[in-house]
C-alpha positions as CSV (number, residue, x, y, z in Angstrom):
1,V,-167.6,144.0,-134.5
2,H,-166.2,141.2,-136.8
3,L,-168.0,138.4,-138.7
4,H,-166.3,135.2,-138.1
5,P,-164.0,134.5,-140.9
6,Q,-165.7,131.3,-141.7
7,L,-169.1,132.9,-142.4
8,N,-167.6,135.8,-144.2
9,I,-168.1,134.2,-147.8
10,L,-170.2,135.1,-150.7
11,D,-172.6,131.6,-150.2
12,V,-173.2,132.9,-146.6
13,K,-174.1,136.4,-147.9
14,Q,-176.2,135.1,-150.5
15,D,-178.3,133.0,-148.5
16,M,-178.6,135.7,-145.6
17,L,-179.8,138.3,-148.4
18,K,-182.5,135.8,-149.6
19,A,-183.6,135.3,-145.8
20,I,-183.8,138.8,-145.6
21,T,-185.8,139.8,-148.6
22,E,-188.3,136.8,-148.1
23,L,-188.3,137.8,-144.3
24,Q,-187.3,134.6,-143.2
25,P,-185.1,133.5,-140.2
26,F,-181.4,132.9,-141.2
27,E,-180.0,129.5,-140.3
28,I,-176.7,130.8,-139.1
29,S,-175.7,127.5,-137.7
30,R,-175.9,125.9,-141.2
31,Y,-172.5,127.6,-141.9
32,L,-170.8,127.2,-138.3
33,P,-172.1,124.6,-136.4
34,V,-170.8,125.0,-132.7
35,S,-173.1,124.0,-130.3
36,G,-175.1,121.2,-132.1
37,V,-178.1,123.3,-131.8
38,Q,-179.8,125.0,-134.6
39,S,-179.2,128.8,-134.4
40,L,-181.5,131.2,-136.2
41,V,-181.0,134.9,-136.7
42,D,-184.3,137.4,-137.3
43,S,-184.2,138.8,-140.7
44,A,-184.0,142.4,-139.2
45,V,-180.8,141.3,-137.2
46,A,-179.5,139.7,-140.3
47,S,-180.2,142.9,-142.3
48,C,-178.4,145.1,-139.4
49,L,-175.4,142.8,-139.9
50,L,-175.0,142.9,-143.6
51,P,-172.1,145.5,-143.5
52,L,-170.0,143.2,-141.5
53,F,-169.3,141.2,-144.7
54,D,-167.8,144.2,-146.2
55,S,-165.7,145.4,-143.1
56,P,-165.8,145.4,-139.1
57,Q,-167.9,148.0,-137.9
58,S,-168.3,149.9,-135.1
59,M,-171.4,149.3,-132.3
60,P,-172.6,153.1,-133.0
61,S,-172.5,152.1,-136.7
62,L,-174.7,148.9,-136.2
63,V,-176.9,151.0,-133.7
64,E,-177.4,153.4,-136.5
65,R,-178.2,150.7,-138.9
66,W,-180.8,149.2,-136.5
67,Q,-182.6,152.5,-136.1
68,R,-183.1,153.0,-139.8
69,L,-184.2,149.5,-140.2
70,R,-186.8,149.7,-137.1
71,P,-187.3,153.3,-136.7
72,V,-190.5,152.6,-134.4
73,D,-191.4,150.0,-131.7
74,P,-193.7,147.6,-133.6
75,V,-196.3,147.6,-130.9
76,T,-196.4,151.1,-129.9
77,L,-195.5,152.6,-133.2
78,E,-193.4,155.4,-130.9
79,S,-189.7,156.1,-132.1
80,I,-187.2,153.8,-130.7
81,S,-185.0,155.7,-128.3
82,D,-181.1,155.8,-128.9
83,Q,-180.8,153.4,-125.6
84,K,-183.2,151.0,-126.7
85,A,-181.6,150.6,-130.2
86,F,-178.2,150.1,-128.4
87,D,-179.7,147.7,-126.0
88,T,-181.6,145.4,-128.8
89,V,-178.2,145.6,-130.9
90,K,-176.3,144.6,-127.7
91,E,-178.5,142.0,-126.8
92,A,-178.3,140.3,-130.4
93,L,-174.6,140.6,-130.7
94,M,-174.2,138.9,-127.1
95,G,-176.0,136.1,-128.4
96,L,-174.1,135.8,-131.6
97,E,-170.9,136.1,-129.9
98,N,-171.4,133.4,-127.2
99,Y,-171.4,131.0,-130.2
100,G,-168.5,132.5,-132.1
101,Y,-170.5,133.9,-135.1
102,V,-169.5,137.6,-134.0
103,L,-166.2,138.7,-132.6
104,V,-167.0,141.7,-130.6
105,E,-163.4,143.9,-129.4
106,G,-163.0,145.7,-126.4
């Protein structure tokens, strides 16, 4: 998984870090307007994507990061299964990929 090259700049990373720290959604479409629609990324998903600023990441590494960020279900407080974590990250990436914010290989 790669971050779109136009997003992989210091200003974007700093604004994303601010959104994460303040638990606010990150307006990714501000930096790469592709659909004419505002696109927001939840602060937890943004936190999961942070390693993409340093290098491409494998799906398993992003899933592992998600499990560290969200180890339990917020409603039941039960541990998140590997499959549930995978599905959550996959769904988030598919939405971001549809607008070209991330590039997913193979």
